[in-house]
C-alpha positions as CSV (number, residue, x, y, z in Angstrom):
1,M,-6.9,-36.7,-29.0
2,K,-8.6,-33.4,-29.3
3,T,-10.7,-34.2,-26.5
4,I,-7.5,-35.0,-24.2
5,T,-5.9,-31.7,-25.5
6,T,-9.1,-29.4,-24.7
7,L,-9.1,-31.2,-21.1
8,L,-5.4,-30.7,-20.4
9,T,-5.8,-26.8,-21.7
10,G,-8.9,-26.5,-19.5
11,T,-7.2,-27.9,-16.3
12,A,-4.0,-26.2,-16.9
13,L,-6.1,-23.0,-17.1
14,T,-8.0,-23.7,-14.2
15,L,-4.9,-24.4,-12.1
16,F,-3.3,-21.1,-13.3
17,L,-6.4,-19.0,-12.3
18,S,-6.7,-20.7,-8.9
19,M,-3.0,-19.7,-8.3
20,V,-3.5,-16.1,-9.5
21,C,-6.5,-16.0,-7.2
22,S,-4.8,-17.2,-4.4
23,V,-2.0,-14.7,-4.3
24,Y,-4.4,-12.0,-4.6
25,A,-6.8,-13.3,-2.1
26,Q,-4.5,-12.0,0.5
27,D,-4.3,-8.5,-1.1
28,V,-6.2,-5.5,0.8
29,T,-8.7,-3.3,-0.7
30,V,-7.5,0.4,-0.3
31,S,-9.9,3.5,-0.3
32,E,-10.0,7.1,0.8
33,N,-11.4,5.5,3.9
34,S,-8.1,3.6,4.8
35,F,-6.3,7.0,5.3
36,T,-7.5,8.6,8.6
37,C,-6.0,10.8,11.0
38,I,-2.0,9.8,10.5
39,R,-1.7,9.9,14.4
40,D,-4.2,6.9,14.4
41,G,-1.3,4.7,13.8
42,H,1.9,3.4,15.9
43,K,4.4,5.9,15.8
44,I,8.1,4.9,15.2
45,R,10.8,7.5,14.9
46,N,9.1,10.1,12.6
47,T,6.7,7.2,10.6
48,Y,3.5,6.0,11.3
49,I,2.7,2.4,10.6
50,R,-0.8,0.6,10.4
51,N,-2.0,-3.1,9.6
52,A,-5.6,-4.2,10.1
53,D,-4.4,-7.4,11.5
54,P,-2.5,-7.1,15.1
55,E,0.1,-9.8,14.2
56,K,0.9,-8.1,11.0
57,L,1.0,-4.9,12.4
58,K,3.7,-6.4,15.2
59,E,5.7,-7.7,12.6
60,A,5.8,-4.5,10.6
61,V,6.6,-2.7,13.6
62,R,9.7,-5.4,14.4
63,I,10.6,-4.7,10.9
64,F,10.7,-1.1,10.8
65,K,11.9,-0.4,14.4
66,N,14.9,-2.7,13.9
67,S,15.6,-1.5,10.2
68,V,15.6,-5.1,9.5
69,P,17.3,-5.7,5.8
70,D,15.9,-8.5,3.2
71,K,12.7,-8.9,4.9
72,E,9.5,-8.1,3.4
73,Y,6.7,-6.0,5.3
74,P,3.4,-7.9,5.5
75,V,0.5,-7.3,3.0
76,G,-1.5,-4.4,4.4
77,T,0.9,-2.6,6.2
78,I,0.4,1.3,5.7
79,L,3.4,3.4,6.2
80,Q,3.2,7.5,6.1
81,L,5.7,10.0,7.3
82,V,3.4,13.0,6.2
83,P,-0.3,13.2,6.1
84,F,-0.3,13.7,2.4
85,E,1.6,10.5,1.2
86,A,1.1,6.9,2.1
87,M,2.9,3.8,0.8
88,V,0.7,0.5,1.1
89,K,1.9,-3.1,0.8
90,H,0.1,-5.5,-1.5
91,P,1.7,-8.9,-2.9
92,R,4.7,-8.4,-4.7
93,E,3.1,-9.6,-8.1
94,K,0.6,-6.5,-7.9
95,F,3.4,-3.8,-8.4
96,P,6.5,-5.9,-9.3
97,K,8.8,-2.8,-9.7
98,S,8.0,-1.7,-6.2
99,N,8.1,-5.3,-4.4
100,G,4.2,-4.7,-3.6
101,W,4.3,-1.1,-2.4
102,E,1.5,1.1,-3.8
103,F,2.3,5.0,-3.4
104,F,-0.4,7.1,-2.8
105,A,-0.4,11.0,-3.1
106,L,-3.3,12.4,-0.9
107,E,-5.5,15.2,-0.3
108,V,-6.3,15.8,3.2
109,S,-9.0,17.9,4.9
110,E,-11.5,18.0,8.1
111,A,-13.8,16.2,5.8
112,G,-11.5,13.1,5.0
113,T,-9.2,11.9,2.3
114,K,-9.1,12.2,-1.5
115,I,-6.7,10.1,-3.3
116,R,-5.1,12.2,-6.0
117,D,-2.9,9.6,-7.6
118,R,-1.8,6.0,-6.8
119,G,0.0,3.1,-8.1
120,D,3.8,2.7,-8.6
121,N,4.5,5.6,-11.0
122,V,3.2,8.4,-8.4
123,V,5.0,11.6,-8.7
124,N,6.2,13.1,-5.4
125,L,5.1,16.6,-5.3
126,S,7.4,17.8,-2.7
127,L,10.1,16.6,-4.9
128,G,8.7,16.3,-8.4
129,A,9.9,12.8,-9.2
130,P,8.4,9.5,-8.9
131,C,8.4,8.0,-5.5
132,L,9.9,5.2,-6.9
133,S,13.0,6.8,-7.8
134,C,13.6,7.8,-4.1
135,H,12.7,4.5,-3.0
136,Q,14.8,2.4,-5.2
137,P,17.9,2.6,-3.3
138,A,16.0,1.4,-0.2
139,A,15.3,-2.1,-2.1
140,R,17.5,-4.0,0.5
141,F,15.0,-2.4,3.3
142,D,11.7,-3.4,1.2
143,F,11.7,0.0,-0.7
144,V,11.2,1.8,2.8
145,C,13.3,4.9,3.1
146,E,14.6,6.0,6.3
147,K,18.0,7.4,7.4
148,G,20.8,5.0,6.7
149,H,18.9,3.4,4.0
150,G,20.4,4.8,0.9
151,C,17.7,7.1,0.0
152,A,18.0,10.7,-1.1
153,P,17.1,13.1,1.9
154,I,13.6,14.9,1.8
155,P,13.1,18.5,1.9
156,F,11.7,18.3,5.3
157,D,13.4,18.2,8.8
158,D,12.3,16.5,11.8
159,Q,10.8,19.3,13.1
160,K,8.8,20.1,9.9
161,I,7.3,16.7,9.6
162,S,6.1,16.8,13.4
163,E,4.6,20.1,12.4
164,L,2.8,18.6,9.3
165,Q,1.6,15.5,11.1
166,T,0.2,17.4,14.1
167,A,-1.6,19.7,11.4
168,D,-3.1,16.7,9.9
169,A,-6.8,18.2,9.5
170,R,-8.3,14.7,9.9
171,C,-7.3,14.6,13.3
172,A,-9.9,15.6,16.0
173,K,-9.0,18.9,17.8
174,K,-8.2,18.9,21.3
């Protein structure tokens, strides 16, 4: 009897671990090298979107462009409004409070990007509040803030956002 119990426990553990591994196998690895010139992304309105997979990028662009409610962005999607902040989509199990979004506070220079902070508890330096507290009202839009998604306004108007994007030190000077 003990052998059967041990065998069943071992089988259950193996099944559980394989399920966990398959969930995270679809995840992306994010490093400082993941964040290059903001303008390397695909721009929609004020936001730059990237995904290494062209099909997933196409889907992310569609969701964002059409403000599709109740639809998750593909894993690997990177959204940036300003050079010093970003959000990256992971499987929802990795960051359950934010439906898979990991927030980033970045330090940018001509030399590249340094990650100052990351996770689902990052504090937005412009607002002095956790990123998630502002993005929470946009849960219906997979936590992506845009005008009309219920998020509090940010302290930058469209012109200032454009100036910050243009001034990204990581971009080649023309």
